[in-house]
C-alpha positions as CSV (number, residue, x, y, z in Angstrom):
1,X,0.0,0.0,0.0
2,X,1.4,3.5,-0.9
3,X,1.5,6.3,1.7
4,X,0.1,9.7,0.6
5,X,2.9,12.2,0.0
6,X,2.6,16.0,-0.5
7,X,2.2,17.0,-4.1
8,X,1.4,20.1,-6.2
9,X,-1.4,20.7,-8.7
10,X,-1.5,23.3,-11.5
11,X,-3.5,26.5,-10.6
12,X,-5.6,28.7,-12.8
13,X,-2.6,30.9,-13.8
14,X,-0.3,28.0,-14.3
15,X,1.6,28.7,-11.0
16,X,1.8,25.8,-8.6
17,X,-0.7,25.9,-5.7
18,X,0.3,24.0,-2.5
19,X,-2.2,21.4,-1.4
20,X,-2.8,21.4,2.4
21,X,-0.9,24.7,2.6
22,X,0.2,25.8,6.1
23,X,-2.0,28.3,7.9
24,X,1.0,30.4,8.8
25,X,2.6,32.7,6.3
26,X,5.4,31.1,4.3
27,X,8.9,32.2,4.9
28,X,11.4,33.1,2.3
29,X,12.7,29.5,2.3
30,X,10.2,26.7,1.5
31,X,9.2,24.5,4.4
32,X,10.6,21.0,4.2
33,X,8.1,18.3,3.2
34,X,6.9,16.1,6.0
35,X,6.0,12.5,5.2
36,X,2.6,11.4,6.5
37,X,2.9,8.8,9.3
38,X,1.8,5.3,8.2
39,X,-1.4,4.1,9.7
40,X,-1.6,1.1,11.9
41,X,-3.4,-0.9,9.2
42,X,-0.7,-0.2,6.8
43,X,2.2,-1.7,9.0
44,X,4.2,-4.6,7.5
45,X,3.0,-7.8,9.2
46,X,5.6,-9.9,11.1
47,X,6.4,-13.2,9.5
48,X,4.7,-16.1,11.2
49,X,6.7,-18.0,13.9
50,X,7.9,-21.4,12.9
51,X,5.7,-23.8,14.9
52,X,8.6,-26.1,15.5
53,X,10.8,-23.3,16.9
54,X,7.8,-21.9,18.9
55,X,7.3,-25.3,20.5
56,X,11.0,-25.5,21.4
57,X,10.9,-22.1,23.0
58,X,8.0,-23.1,25.1
59,X,10.0,-26.0,26.4
60,X,12.5,-23.6,27.7
61,X,10.0,-22.7,30.4
62,X,10.3,-26.1,31.9
63,X,12.8,-26.9,34.7
64,X,16.2,-27.8,33.2
65,X,18.8,-29.9,35.0
66,X,22.1,-31.4,33.8
67,X,21.5,-30.1,30.3
68,X,18.0,-31.4,29.6
69,X,14.4,-30.4,30.5
70,X,12.1,-32.2,32.9
71,X,10.4,-34.5,30.4
72,X,7.3,-34.7,32.6
73,X,6.8,-31.0,32.0
74,X,3.8,-30.3,29.7
75,X,5.8,-28.1,27.3
76,X,8.6,-30.5,26.9
77,X,6.1,-33.4,26.4
78,X,4.4,-31.3,23.7
79,X,7.8,-30.7,22.0
80,X,8.6,-34.4,22.1
81,X,5.2,-35.4,20.7
82,X,5.2,-32.7,18.0
83,X,4.0,-34.3,14.7
84,X,6.0,-31.7,12.7
85,X,9.2,-33.4,13.9
86,X,8.4,-36.8,12.4
87,X,9.9,-38.2,9.2
88,X,12.4,-35.5,8.8
89,X,9.8,-32.8,8.0
90,X,11.4,-30.3,10.3
91,X,15.1,-31.1,9.6
92,X,15.9,-27.7,8.0
93,X,14.6,-25.9,11.1
94,X,16.3,-28.3,13.5
95,X,19.7,-28.0,11.8
96,X,19.3,-24.2,11.9
97,X,18.6,-24.5,15.6
98,X,21.9,-26.2,16.1
99,X,23.5,-22.8,15.5
100,X,21.5,-21.1,18.3
101,X,23.4,-19.4,21.1
102,X,21.0,-20.9,23.7
103,X,22.5,-24.3,24.5
104,X,19.0,-25.6,25.5
105,X,17.7,-25.0,22.0
106,X,20.7,-26.8,20.5
107,X,20.1,-29.8,22.8
108,X,16.4,-30.0,21.8
109,X,17.3,-29.8,18.1
110,X,20.0,-32.4,18.4
111,X,17.7,-34.8,20.3
112,X,14.9,-34.4,17.8
113,X,17.3,-35.0,14.9
114,X,18.7,-38.1,16.6
115,X,15.2,-39.6,17.0
116,X,13.3,-38.5,13.8
117,X,15.8,-36.8,11.5
118,X,16.0,-38.1,8.0
119,X,16.2,-35.6,5.2
120,X,19.3,-33.9,6.5
121,X,21.2,-37.2,5.9
122,X,20.9,-36.7,2.2
123,X,21.0,-32.9,1.9
124,X,24.6,-31.8,1.5
125,X,24.0,-28.3,2.9
126,X,22.3,-29.5,6.0
127,X,24.9,-32.3,6.5
128,X,27.6,-29.7,6.2
129,X,26.1,-27.5,8.9
130,X,25.7,-30.6,11.2
131,X,29.4,-31.5,10.8
132,X,30.5,-27.9,11.4
133,X,28.5,-27.9,14.7
134,X,30.2,-31.2,15.8
135,X,33.6,-29.7,15.2
136,X,32.9,-26.9,17.6
137,X,32.6,-26.9,21.4
138,X,29.4,-28.5,22.8
139,X,28.1,-29.6,26.2
140,X,28.8,-33.3,26.7
141,X,25.2,-34.6,26.4
142,X,24.6,-32.4,23.3
143,X,27.8,-33.5,21.7
144,X,26.9,-37.2,22.1
145,X,23.6,-36.5,20.3
146,X,25.2,-34.4,17.5
147,X,27.8,-37.2,17.0
148,X,25.0,-39.7,16.6
149,X,23.2,-37.4,14.1
150,X,26.4,-36.9,12.2
151,X,27.2,-40.6,12.0
152,X,23.9,-41.1,10.1
153,X,24.8,-38.7,7.3
154,X,24.7,-40.6,4.1
155,X,28.3,-41.0,2.8
156,X,27.3,-41.8,-0.7
157,X,24.9,-38.9,-1.2
158,X,27.1,-36.3,0.5
159,X,30.7,-37.6,-0.1
160,X,31.5,-36.7,3.5
161,X,32.7,-40.1,4.6
162,X,36.4,-39.3,5.1
163,X,35.6,-36.0,6.8
164,X,33.1,-37.7,9.1
165,X,35.7,-40.3,10.2
166,X,38.4,-37.6,10.7
167,X,36.1,-35.5,12.9
168,X,34.9,-38.6,14.9
169,X,38.4,-39.6,15.8
170,X,39.0,-36.3,17.6
171,X,35.9,-36.6,19.8
172,X,35.8,-37.7,23.5
173,X,35.1,-41.4,24.0
174,X,31.3,-41.1,24.8
175,X,30.8,-39.1,21.6
176,X,32.9,-41.5,19.5
177,X,30.8,-44.4,20.8
178,X,27.7,-42.7,19.7
179,X,29.2,-41.9,16.3
180,X,30.4,-45.5,15.8
181,X,27.0,-47.0,16.6
182,X,25.2,-44.7,14.2
183,X,27.8,-44.7,11.4
184,X,28.2,-48.5,11.2
185,X,24.4,-48.9,11.1
186,X,23.7,-46.2,8.5
187,X,26.9,-46.5,6.5
188,X,28.0,-50.1,7.1
189,X,30.1,-50.4,3.9
190,X,32.1,-47.2,4.3
191,X,32.9,-47.6,7.9
192,X,33.5,-51.4,8.0
193,X,37.3,-51.2,8.0
194,X,37.6,-48.5,10.7
195,X,35.0,-50.2,13.0
196,X,36.6,-53.6,12.6
197,X,39.9,-52.1,13.6
198,X,38.4,-50.7,16.7
199,X,36.8,-54.1,17.5
200,X,40.1,-55.9,17.2
201,X,42.4,-53.7,19.2
202,X,41.0,-50.5,20.6
203,X,42.6,-49.8,24.0
204,X,39.5,-48.2,25.5
205,X,37.2,-51.1,26.5
206,X,33.9,-49.1,26.1
207,X,34.8,-47.9,22.6
208,X,35.9,-51.4,21.7
209,X,32.7,-52.9,23.0
210,X,30.7,-50.4,20.9
211,X,32.6,-51.5,17.8
212,X,32.0,-55.2,18.5
213,X,28.3,-54.6,19.1
214,X,28.0,-52.4,16.0
215,X,28.2,-55.4,13.7
216,X,25.1,-56.9,15.3
217,X,23.0,-54.5,13.2
218,X,25.6,-53.1,11.0
219,X,27.2,-56.0,9.1
220,X,27.3,-55.3,5.3
221,X,25.5,-57.9,3.2
222,X,28.8,-59.2,1.8
223,X,30.8,-59.2,5.0
224,X,29.1,-62.0,7.1
225,X,32.1,-64.3,6.8
226,X,34.5,-61.6,7.9
227,X,32.4,-60.5,10.9
228,X,31.9,-64.1,12.1
229,X,35.6,-64.6,12.0
230,X,36.1,-61.3,13.7
231,X,33.8,-62.2,16.6
232,X,35.3,-65.7,17.0
233,X,38.9,-64.4,16.8
234,X,38.2,-61.8,19.5
235,X,36.7,-64.5,21.7
236,X,39.7,-66.8,21.2
237,X,42.3,-64.1,21.8
238,X,43.7,-64.5,25.4
239,X,44.4,-60.8,25.6
240,X,40.8,-59.9,25.1
241,X,39.1,-58.8,28.4
242,X,36.8,-61.5,29.6
243,X,33.6,-59.6,29.3
244,X,34.4,-58.6,25.7
245,X,35.4,-62.1,24.8
246,X,32.2,-63.6,26.1
247,X,30.2,-60.9,24.3
248,X,31.9,-61.6,21.0
249,X,31.4,-65.3,21.4
250,X,27.8,-64.8,22.2
251,X,27.2,-62.8,19.0
252,X,28.8,-65.5,17.0
253,X,26.6,-68.1,18.7
254,X,23.3,-66.2,18.5
255,X,23.4,-64.5,15.1
256,X,21.4,-65.9,12.2
257,X,24.3,-65.2,9.8
258,X,25.0,-68.5,8.1
259,X,28.8,-68.1,8.0
260,X,29.0,-68.2,11.8
261,X,27.6,-71.8,11.9
262,X,31.0,-73.3,10.9
263,X,32.6,-71.5,13.9
264,X,30.3,-73.2,16.5
265,X,32.9,-75.9,17.4
266,X,35.5,-73.2,18.0
267,X,33.1,-71.2,20.2
268,X,32.3,-74.3,22.2
269,X,36.0,-75.1,22.6
270,X,36.6,-71.5,23.8
271,X,33.7,-71.8,26.2
272,X,35.2,-75.0,27.6
273,X,38.6,-73.4,28.0
274,X,37.1,-70.4,29.8
275,X,35.1,-72.6,32.2
276,X,38.3,-74.4,33.2
277,X,40.3,-71.2,33.6
278,X,38.5,-70.0,36.8
279,X,35.3,-68.7,38.2
280,X,32.8,-66.9,36.0
281,X,31.7,-63.5,37.3
282,X,28.9,-62.5,34.9
283,X,26.4,-63.8,32.5
284,X,28.3,-63.4,29.2
285,X,29.7,-67.0,28.9
286,X,26.4,-68.6,30.2
287,X,24.7,-66.6,27.4
288,X,27.0,-68.2,24.9
289,X,25.9,-71.7,26.0
290,X,22.2,-70.7,26.1
291,X,22.2,-69.4,22.6
292,X,24.1,-72.3,21.2
293,X,21.8,-74.7,22.9
294,X,18.8,-73.0,21.4
295,X,20.2,-72.4,18.0
296,X,18.5,-74.7,15.5
297,X,21.4,-74.2,13.1
298,X,23.7,-76.0,15.6
299,X,24.0,-79.8,15.4
300,X,22.4,-82.1,18.0
301,X,25.9,-82.8,19.4
302,X,26.7,-79.1,19.7
303,X,23.4,-78.4,21.4
304,X,24.1,-81.3,23.8
305,X,27.5,-79.9,24.7
306,X,26.0,-76.4,25.3
307,X,23.4,-77.9,27.7
308,X,26.1,-79.7,29.6
309,X,28.1,-76.5,29.8
310,X,25.0,-74.7,31.3
311,X,24.6,-77.4,33.9
312,X,28.2,-77.3,34.8
313,X,28.3,-73.5,35.2
314,X,25.1,-73.5,37.3
315,X,26.5,-76.2,39.7
316,X,30.0,-74.8,40.0
317,X,30.1,-73.2,43.5
318,X,33.2,-71.2,42.5
319,X,31.2,-69.1,40.0
320,X,29.6,-65.9,41.1
321,X,25.8,-65.9,41.9
322,X,25.0,-64.0,38.7
323,X,26.7,-66.6,36.5
324,X,25.0,-69.5,38.3
325,X,21.6,-67.9,38.2
326,X,21.9,-67.1,34.5
327,X,22.9,-70.6,33.7
328,X,20.1,-72.2,35.8
329,X,17.5,-70.0,34.2
330,X,18.8,-70.8,30.7
331,X,18.5,-74.5,31.5
332,X,14.8,-74.1,32.2
333,X,14.2,-73.0,28.6
334,X,16.5,-75.3,26.7
335,X,16.1,-78.5,28.7
336,X,13.3,-78.0,31.4
337,X,13.8,-81.3,33.3
338,X,17.5,-80.6,33.8
339,X,16.8,-77.1,34.9
340,X,14.2,-78.1,37.4
341,X,16.6,-80.7,38.8
342,X,19.3,-78.1,39.3
343,X,17.0,-75.8,41.1
344,X,15.8,-78.5,43.4
345,X,19.4,-79.0,44.5
346,X,19.7,-75.2,44.9
347,X,16.7,-75.1,47.2
348,X,18.4,-77.5,49.6
349,X,21.9,-75.9,49.4
350,X,23.4,-74.8,52.6
351,X,24.4,-71.4,51.0
352,X,21.5,-69.0,51.5
353,X,22.5,-67.1,48.3
354,X,22.1,-70.3,46.3
355,X,18.7,-71.0,48.0
356,X,17.7,-67.5,46.9
357,X,18.4,-68.3,43.3
358,X,15.9,-71.1,43.4
359,X,13.4,-68.8,45.1
360,X,13.9,-66.0,42.6
361,X,13.4,-68.3,39.6
362,X,10.1,-69.8,40.7
363,X,8.2,-67.6,38.3
364,X,10.7,-68.5,35.6
365,X,9.9,-72.2,36.1
366,X,6.2,-71.5,35.5
367,X,7.1,-69.5,32.4
368,X,9.4,-72.3,31.1
369,X,6.6,-74.9,31.6
370,X,4.2,-72.8,29.5
371,X,7.0,-72.4,26.9
372,X,7.6,-76.2,26.8
373,X,3.8,-76.9,26.4
374,X,3.5,-74.4,23.6
375,X,6.6,-75.8,21.9
376,X,5.2,-79.3,22.1
377,X,1.8,-78.1,20.6
378,X,3.6,-76.3,17.8
379,X,5.6,-79.4,16.9
380,X,2.5,-81.5,16.8
381,X,0.7,-79.0,14.7
382,X,3.6,-78.9,12.3
383,X,3.5,-82.7,12.1
384,X,-0.3,-82.6,11.4
385,X,-1.3,-83.9,14.9
386,X,-3.9,-82.3,17.1
387,X,-2.5,-80.6,20.2
388,X,-3.2,-82.3,23.5
389,X,-5.8,-80.6,25.7
390,X,-4.6,-80.0,29.3
391,X,-7.0,-81.7,31.7
392,X,-9.1,-79.4,33.9
393,X,-8.3,-79.6,37.6
């Protein structure tokens, strides 16, 4: 809309006549023209506030502690449930928020991108801004989230793979862990070699564990053989920390990757060696036996050895309670009669801690009995026989 400005019109004698002439006599010098003040109705309207940013700003009113809001607060719940965040619809706004000076807004944006971000992964400009943010200083919790977000950037679409790896290697351990998990899942081919190197020999146990775990969901389609050998080799290496060795062996025993089947005998041999080496403190090695005993790809002889190993670990008084309890519970589900017999002995043991195992697993016995009945019914159904009806009491 145009504002009205002072103008002149031609008079009768051709001389200009001033419109809205001043009531006072004019001076020798002409008075300066004064622009008319714009009316309220003519003011330029403010651009509408982005609903995503508006919701984030409302969440700032919640109580914040240790870098994050009270998630029971109504405003933070509303932010977390915002439909506009889903499926990457707000990625451009969220990436822009990463550049905010208010660390709380940066945290909210990073968390949302880690949960629902998608389009930024393939947009080179948005990916670039994300990496720049990761290279700068960030609060620890926010940095972990941004590292996870950065790891998911698509290396093929953006060409940022080498840069992503270089940035990640300079991060503190918690953020490197987040990056490795994300990058190996989203870009399994590109990061295979670097993640495998971490899994084999990374000095930091937590980072090494993250790398070993990353292949559970991040094994490239053509790398099954290499990953199975990697897990088995880690388990067999005497220098591997016990927990990591048991975890690697368990992945090899539990996975449905066909190449791992040929390693089952090596896994059983390593389990036997570990059982003879001394007391077991945790549940990692019992888990190996449980998953081999229940793996239908294992041979009957291999499953039999795994069951025997579970029984031995449960009954070995030198093992810690956690290892004995895990072994006894596993027995209930892979060979119910054997498991019940072990628990019957536990109930009469002179050690009150062992008695407690039997007491604590009472509900598991009932669950295992239902599991066994269902398994029997499924087998009969598969064989074309009607399932037996349980007699009413």
